[in-house]
KEKE-3310 file (N, C-alpha, C; in steps of 0.2 Angstrom, whole numbers, plus 5000, padded with zeros to 4 digits):
npx = (5004:5002:5009:5001:5009:5019:5012:5011:5023:5026:5019:5024:5036:5031:5026:5037:5045:5035:5036:5051:5051:5044:5051:5061:5068:5059:5064:5056:5054:5050:5045:5047:5040:5034:5021:5015:5022:5024:5024:5021:5029:5044:5040:5027:5031:5038:5031:5023:5033:5032:5022:5014:5025:5037:5038:5037:5053:5057:5066:5065:5065:5067:5066:5071:5066:5074:5067:5056:5051:5058:5055:5056:5056:5060:5056:5063:5056:5051:5055:5052:5054:5070:5078:5083:5082:5087:5086:5094:5085:5091:5100:5097:5105:5116:5131:5142:5147:5145:5136:5130:5117:5104:5094:5087:5086:5078:5077:5072:5075:5069:5067:5073:5079:5082:5084:5081:5086:5081:5076:5079:5086:5094:5102:5102:5107:5109:5116:5110:5106:5108:5101:5100:5095:5089:5093:5086:5085:5089:5104:5103:5102:5108:5108:5105:5108:5103:5103:5101:5100:5105:5106:5112:5121:5123:5129:5131:5140:5132:5128:5130:5126:5127:5119:5114:5123:5125:5132:5133:5128:5130:5126:5126:5123:5129:5141:5142:5144:5152:5153:5162:5156:5151:5154:5150:5153:5143:5136:5140:5128:5122:5124:5126:5133:5145:5147:5156:5156:5151:5154:5149:5150:5147:5153:5164:5163:5165:5173:5176:5184:5178:5175:5176:5174:5175:5168:5162:5165:5174:5180:5177:5175:5176:5170:5171:5173:5178:5184:5186:5195:5199:5208:5201:5197:5198:5198:5201:5191:5184:5188:5197:5202:5202:5194:5200:5195:5200:5191:5179:5177:5187:5201:5203:5205:5215:5215:5225)
npy = (4994:5011:5025:5040:5050:5049:5049:5064:5064:5053:5057:5069:5062:5054:5065:5070:5060:5058:5071:5072:5061:5064:5075:5068:5065:5057:5044:5045:5034:5032:5024:5026:5027:5017:5002:4999:5007:5020:5032:5039:5049:5059:5071:5070:5064:5076:5085:5080:5080:5088:5084:5069:5062:5066:5078:5091:5092:5078:5065:5066:5052:5049:5035:5029:5018:5007:5003:5011:5024:5040:5057:5070:5088:5095:5105:5110:5117:5117:5116:5112:5098:5091:5086:5081:5068:5061:5046:5031:5016:5002:4990:4996:5005:5013:5006:5015:5017:5022:5012:5009:5005:5008:5020:5031:5047:5055:5068:5069:5079:5091:5108:5114:5116:5101:5096:5107:5114:5123:5124:5129:5118:5101:5092:5078:5072:5059:5044:5044:5046:5057:5065:5072:5085:5101:5117:5134:5146:5154:5150:5133:5118:5103:5098:5111:5120:5133:5150:5147:5149:5142:5127:5111:5104:5091:5084:5068:5054:5053:5051:5062:5069:5071:5084:5101:5114:5117:5104:5102:5116:5128:5140:5152:5151:5140:5126:5115:5101:5092:5076:5062:5062:5059:5066:5072:5076:5088:5103:5119:5131:5143:5160:5155:5146:5133:5120:5108:5107:5120:5130:5144:5158:5162:5152:5137:5126:5111:5101:5087:5072:5070:5066:5072:5077:5081:5094:5108:5119:5124:5111:5111:5124:5138:5151:5166:5168:5155:5138:5122:5112:5096:5082:5077:5073:5081:5083:5084:5094:5110:5123:5123:5114:5117:5130:5141:5155:5172:5176:5186:5187:5180:5172:5158:5139:5128:5110:5098)
npz = (5000:4994:5004:5008:5009:4999:4987:4982:4977:4969:4958:4953:4949:4938:4930:4926:4920:4909:4902:4899:4890:4880:4875:4868:4853:4839:4826:4812:4799:4782:4767:4750:4734:4721:4720:4734:4742:4757:4752:4735:4729:4729:4732:4737:4750:4755:4756:4768:4778:4789:4797:4797:4792:4800:4808:4823:4830:4828:4818:4801:4790:4773:4761:4747:4732:4721:4711:4706:4695:4695:4692:4696:4701:4717:4731:4748:4760:4773:4789:4801:4805:4815:4809:4791:4780:4765:4756:4748:4749:4761:4751:4739:4734:4722:4714:4713:4700:4682:4675:4688:4693:4706:4713:4703:4698:4686:4676:4663:4654:4657:4662:4675:4692:4702:4715:4729:4743:4755:4769:4785:4795:4799:4786:4776:4761:4749:4743:4730:4713:4699:4685:4668:4668:4661:4654:4650:4652:4665:4677:4681:4693:4699:4712:4727:4740:4749:4755:4768:4785:4798:4805:4796:4782:4771:4757:4750:4744:4731:4714:4700:4684:4666:4662:4662:4668:4684:4698:4710:4723:4733:4744:4756:4773:4786:4790:4778:4770:4757:4751:4745:4732:4715:4700:4684:4667:4664:4656:4650:4645:4634:4641:4654:4668:4670:4682:4693:4707:4717:4729:4740:4749:4767:4782:4783:4774:4768:4756:4751:4745:4733:4715:4701:4685:4666:4666:4658:4663:4677:4687:4703:4712:4723:4734:4742:4760:4771:4766:4763:4753:4748:4745:4734:4717:4703:4686:4667:4664:4656:4658:4669:4682:4696:4703:4714:4723:4730:4746:4750:4765:4771:4768:4756:4758:4751:4749:4739)
capx = (5000:5007:5009:4999:5015:5023:5009:5013:5030:5025:5015:5028:5040:5027:5025:5043:5046:5032:5039:5055:5049:5040:5056:5065:5067:5060:5065:5052:5056:5044:5046:5045:5041:5028:5021:5014:5025:5021:5022:5022:5034:5047:5036:5021:5035:5041:5025:5021:5037:5030:5018:5015:5032:5042:5034:5042:5058:5060:5070:5061:5069:5064:5070:5069:5068:5076:5059:5051:5054:5058:5058:5052:5059:5057:5060:5061:5057:5048:5060:5049:5058:5076:5084:5079:5087:5083:5091:5091:5084:5095:5101:5095:5111:5121:5139:5147:5149:5142:5129:5130:5111:5103:5089:5089:5082:5080:5072:5070:5077:5065:5072:5071:5082:5079:5083:5083:5085:5081:5073:5084:5085:5099:5099:5108:5104:5114:5115:5105:5109:5103:5104:5097:5089:5092:5093:5084:5088:5093:5106:5097:5106:5104:5108:5106:5106:5102:5100:5099:5104:5107:5106:5118:5118:5127:5129:5137:5139:5128:5131:5127:5129:5124:5115:5116:5125:5129:5130:5130:5129:5128:5125:5124:5123:5135:5144:5139:5148:5151:5158:5161:5151:5155:5150:5153:5147:5139:5136:5138:5124:5123:5128:5125:5139:5144:5153:5155:5154:5152:5152:5150:5148:5147:5160:5164:5161:5170:5173:5181:5184:5174:5178:5174:5177:5171:5163:5162:5171:5178:5176:5178:5174:5174:5171:5169:5173:5182:5181:5191:5195:5202:5207:5196:5200:5195:5203:5199:5187:5184:5191:5202:5200:5200:5194:5198:5195:5201:5185:5177:5177:5193:5206:5200:5210:5213:5223:5223)
capy = (5000:5016:5029:5046:5056:5047:5051:5069:5063:5049:5061:5073:5059:5053:5069:5072:5056:5061:5076:5070:5056:5069:5079:5064:5065:5051:5044:5044:5032:5031:5022:5031:5023:5013:4996:4999:5012:5023:5039:5037:5051:5061:5076:5070:5064:5080:5089:5078:5079:5093:5081:5060:5058:5068:5082:5094:5089:5073:5065:5062:5049:5046:5029:5029:5012:5007:5000:5015:5031:5047:5061:5077:5094:5095:5110:5107:5122:5115:5117:5109:5092:5092:5083:5078:5062:5057:5043:5026:5010:4996:4987:5000:5008:5011:5004:5019:5015:5025:5008:5004:5004:5012:5024:5037:5053:5057:5074:5069:5087:5097:5114:5116:5113:5095:5097:5113:5113:5130:5124:5128:5111:5098:5089:5074:5070:5053:5038:5045:5046:5062:5066:5074:5092:5106:5124:5137:5155:5156:5143:5127:5115:5097:5099:5116:5123:5141:5154:5143:5153:5139:5118:5109:5102:5085:5079:5062:5047:5054:5052:5069:5068:5072:5089:5107:5120:5116:5098:5104:5121:5129:5147:5155:5146:5137:5119:5113:5095:5089:5071:5057:5063:5058:5072:5073:5079:5095:5107:5126:5132:5150:5163:5151:5143:5124:5118:5101:5109:5127:5132:5151:5162:5158:5149:5131:5121:5106:5097:5081:5064:5070:5064:5078:5077:5083:5099:5113:5126:5122:5106:5112:5132:5141:5159:5171:5165:5149:5132:5118:5107:5091:5075:5076:5072:5085:5082:5084:5100:5114:5130:5121:5109:5120:5138:5144:5162:5175:5176:5193:5187:5177:5168:5150:5135:5123:5106:5092)
capz = (4999:4995:5009:5006:5009:4994:4981:4977:4974:4962:4952:4950:4945:4933:4924:4924:4915:4903:4899:4895:4885:4873:4871:4866:4846:4836:4819:4807:4792:4777:4760:4745:4727:4720:4725:4741:4748:4760:4749:4729:4727:4735:4731:4743:4757:4758:4759:4775:4783:4795:4802:4798:4790:4803:4814:4827:4835:4824:4812:4796:4784:4767:4758:4739:4730:4712:4705:4705:4692:4698:4688:4700:4706:4725:4734:4754:4763:4778:4793:4806:4808:4817:4804:4786:4778:4758:4754:4746:4756:4759:4745:4735:4732:4715:4715:4711:4693:4677:4675:4693:4696:4711:4713:4699:4698:4679:4674:4656:4649:4660:4664:4683:4697:4704:4722:4733:4751:4758:4777:4793:4799:4796:4780:4773:4755:4750:4738:4723:4705:4697:4678:4663:4668:4656:4655:4646:4652:4671:4678:4686:4698:4702:4720:4728:4747:4747:4760:4775:4789:4803:4801:4793:4774:4769:4751:4750:4740:4726:4706:4696:4677:4660:4664:4662:4672:4690:4699:4718:4723:4741:4746:4763:4779:4790:4791:4772:4767:4751:4753:4741:4727:4708:4695:4677:4659:4665:4651:4649:4640:4633:4645:4660:4669:4672:4688:4696:4715:4718:4737:4739:4754:4773:4783:4787:4770:4767:4749:4752:4742:4726:4709:4696:4678:4659:4667:4654:4665:4681:4692:4708:4713:4730:4733:4748:4765:4772:4763:4764:4749:4750:4743:4727:4710:4698:4679:4662:4665:4651:4660:4673:4687:4702:4704:4721:4724:4737:4748:4753:4771:4773:4763:4757:4759:4746:4750:4735)
cpx = (5004:5004:5006:5003:5019:5018:5009:5020:5030:5021:5019:5033:5036:5027:5032:5045:5042:5035:5046:5055:5047:5045:5061:5063:5065:5061:5059:5053:5050:5048:5045:5045:5034:5026:5022:5017:5021:5019:5025:5027:5038:5043:5031:5024:5037:5036:5021:5026:5036:5024:5019:5021:5037:5038:5040:5046:5061:5063:5066:5067:5065:5068:5067:5071:5068:5071:5055:5055:5053:5059:5054:5057:5056:5060:5058:5062:5053:5053:5057:5052:5065:5080:5079:5083:5083:5088:5088:5090:5090:5094:5098:5100:5115:5128:5144:5151:5144:5134:5127:5123:5109:5096:5090:5084:5082:5074:5069:5071:5074:5069:5068:5076:5080:5078:5085:5081:5085:5078:5079:5083:5092:5097:5105:5104:5111:5111:5110:5109:5104:5105:5098:5091:5094:5091:5090:5086:5093:5097:5102:5105:5103:5103:5109:5104:5107:5098:5098:5104:5108:5105:5112:5115:5124:5124:5133:5135:5134:5132:5127:5130:5125:5118:5118:5117:5129:5127:5129:5132:5126:5131:5123:5124:5130:5136:5139:5145:5146:5155:5156:5156:5154:5151:5153:5148:5142:5140:5135:5133:5122:5127:5129:5133:5138:5150:5152:5151:5155:5149:5154:5146:5147:5153:5158:5160:5167:5169:5178:5179:5179:5178:5173:5178:5174:5167:5165:5166:5173:5175:5173:5179:5173:5175:5169:5169:5178:5180:5187:5190:5200:5202:5203:5200:5195:5199:5197:5192:5188:5189:5197:5199:5197:5200:5194:5201:5196:5194:5185:5179:5185:5197:5203:5206:5209:5220:5222:5228)
cpy = (5007:5023:5036:5051:5055:5049:5057:5067:5059:5053:5065:5069:5056:5058:5072:5067:5057:5066:5075:5066:5060:5072:5073:5063:5058:5051:5040:5041:5031:5029:5026:5027:5019:5006:4996:5002:5016:5032:5037:5040:5054:5069:5075:5068:5071:5086:5086:5077:5084:5089:5073:5060:5062:5071:5085:5090:5083:5073:5061:5059:5047:5040:5028:5020:5011:5005:5006:5021:5036:5052:5069:5081:5094:5101:5109:5113:5121:5113:5113:5102:5094:5090:5081:5074:5060:5054:5036:5020:5005:4992:4990:5005:5009:5010:5009:5019:5020:5021:5004:5004:5009:5016:5030:5042:5057:5062:5074:5075:5090:5102:5116:5113:5106:5095:5104:5114:5121:5130:5125:5123:5108:5093:5085:5072:5065:5047:5038:5046:5050:5065:5070:5080:5097:5113:5128:5145:5154:5149:5138:5123:5107:5096:5107:5118:5130:5144:5151:5145:5150:5131:5117:5105:5097:5083:5074:5056:5048:5053:5057:5068:5070:5077:5096:5110:5116:5109:5100:5111:5125:5135:5148:5149:5144:5130:5115:5107:5093:5083:5066:5056:5061:5062:5073:5074:5083:5101:5113:5128:5141:5155:5160:5148:5135:5124:5112:5102:5116:5128:5140:5154:5158:5154:5141:5126:5117:5101:5093:5075:5064:5069:5068:5077:5078:5088:5104:5120:5122:5115:5108:5120:5133:5147:5162:5167:5159:5142:5128:5112:5103:5083:5074:5076:5075:5085:5083:5091:5106:5120:5130:5116:5112:5129:5141:5151:5165:5177:5184:5194:5184:5173:5160:5148:5130:5117:5100:5086)
cpz = (4999:5001:5005:5005:5002:4986:4977:4972:4969:4957:4949:4948:4938:4927:4923:4919:4908:4899:4896:4890:4878:4871:4867:4858:4844:4829:4816:4800:4788:4770:4756:4737:4726:4723:4732:4746:4751:4757:4742:4725:4731:4737:4738:4750:4760:4759:4767:4780:4790:4800:4801:4796:4794:4808:4818:4830:4832:4820:4807:4790:4779:4762:4751:4738:4722:4708:4703:4700:4695:4694:4690:4701:4712:4728:4742:4758:4770:4784:4800:4809:4810:4814:4797:4782:4771:4756:4751:4750:4754:4755:4739:4731:4725:4719:4714:4704:4689:4678:4680:4697:4701:4709:4708:4698:4690:4678:4668:4651:4652:4661:4671:4687:4699:4710:4726:4740:4755:4766:4780:4796:4795:4792:4778:4766:4752:4745:4733:4715:4703:4691:4673:4665:4663:4658:4650:4645:4658:4673:4682:4689:4698:4710:4724:4736:4747:4753:4766:4781:4795:4800:4800:4786:4773:4763:4750:4747:4734:4718:4703:4690:4672:4661:4664:4669:4679:4694:4707:4720:4730:4742:4752:4768:4782:4789:4784:4771:4762:4750:4748:4735:4720:4703:4690:4671:4661:4660:4652:4644:4639:4637:4650:4660:4670:4678:4691:4705:4715:4726:4737:4746:4761:4776:4784:4781:4769:4760:4749:4747:4736:4721:4704:4689:4673:4661:4663:4656:4670:4685:4698:4709:4718:4728:4740:4755:4765:4771:4762:4759:4749:4748:4739:4721:4705:4691:4674:4663:4660:4652:4665:4679:4694:4701:4712:4723:4729:4739:4750:4761:4774:4768:4762:4756:4753:4747:4744:4736)
residu = (UNK:UNK:UNK:UNK:UNK:UNK:UNK:UNK:UNK:UNK:UNK:UNK:UNK:UNK:UNK:UNK:UNK:UNK:UNK:UNK:UNK:UNK:UNK:UNK:UNK:UNK:UNK:UNK:UNK:UNK:UNK:UNK:UNK:UNK:UNK:UNK:UNK:UNK:UNK:UNK:UNK:UNK:UNK:UNK:UNK:UNK:UNK:UNK:UNK:UNK:UNK:UNK:UNK:UNK:UNK:UNK:UNK:UNK:UNK:UNK:UNK:UNK:UNK:UNK:UNK:UNK:UNK:UNK:UNK:UNK:UNK:UNK:UNK:UNK:UNK:UNK:UNK:UNK:UNK:UNK:UNK:UNK:UNK:UNK:UNK:UNK:UNK:UNK:UNK:UNK:UNK:UNK:UNK:UNK:UNK:UNK:UNK:UNK:UNK:UNK:UNK:UNK:UNK:UNK:UNK:UNK:UNK:UNK:UNK:UNK:UNK:UNK:UNK:UNK:UNK:UNK:UNK:UNK:UNK:UNK:UNK:UNK:UNK:UNK:UNK:UNK:UNK:UNK:UNK:UNK:UNK:UNK:UNK:UNK:UNK:UNK:UNK:UNK:UNK:UNK:UNK:UNK:UNK:UNK:UNK:UNK:UNK:UNK:UNK:UNK:UNK:UNK:UNK:UNK:UNK:UNK:UNK:UNK:UNK:UNK:UNK:UNK:UNK:UNK:UNK:UNK:UNK:UNK:UNK:UNK:UNK:UNK:UNK:UNK:UNK:UNK:UNK:UNK:UNK:UNK:UNK:UNK:UNK:UNK:UNK:UNK:UNK:UNK:UNK:UNK:UNK:UNK:UNK:UNK:UNK:UNK:UNK:UNK:UNK:UNK:UNK:UNK:UNK:UNK:UNK:UNK:UNK:UNK:UNK:UNK:UNK:UNK:UNK:UNK:UNK:UNK:UNK:UNK:UNK:UNK:UNK:UNK:UNK:UNK:UNK:UNK:UNK:UNK:UNK:UNK:UNK:UNK:UNK:UNK:UNK:UNK:UNK:UNK:UNK:UNK:UNK:UNK:UNK:UNK:UNK:UNK:UNK:UNK:UNK:UNK:UNK:UNK:UNK:UNK:UNK:UNK)
# end
């Protein structure tokens, strides 16, 4: 039998445990693709990450499948989850070669940026193959992280090829990482530009272990503020393999 004097203490303890439990982030993993998956497109998953596919303080994970046809352009601007991770499901990853399978996002020659990450949260974009986007007027990008004042962004283990203009473009914010990507065969169109990796403004951007080749202009370009470029292979590019510019805020650092 519980003594009456202990009841208030137990109530306080129960309320404390409940409050702590509610504060612990959950990982909400959803499958993306055809054939009975949680969401049929990446667009639909992104639209749900503020609620059923993620929610405030949680980690939203979207797992794509190689048996599905993805040809969409998606803008991520919902910062509700604590983190967002878009990846290929286990057993669905490419093998790091040009014909190595995996999940493919093929834009079919469409004129638009493929993935744009604008939300201020933590983002991982990984293990996907992006191809066949085009440009009519303004520059377009396979992957863009833009004007994000906080959070982190990591693009890793992707294959990006046969498109117009930019492979991976990072602008603004802090702590951006481009790691272990393969980027090739990007074309300059009209008065637009073509870069495999372009990092611009802000601090703490790291470009490590990427392979970049056959880009119409520069393989890797950095500008404005502190960037570290290290252990990359950048070869056979039209204007040069590296363009490491003096920053307005600090000196860029390149280590090959």
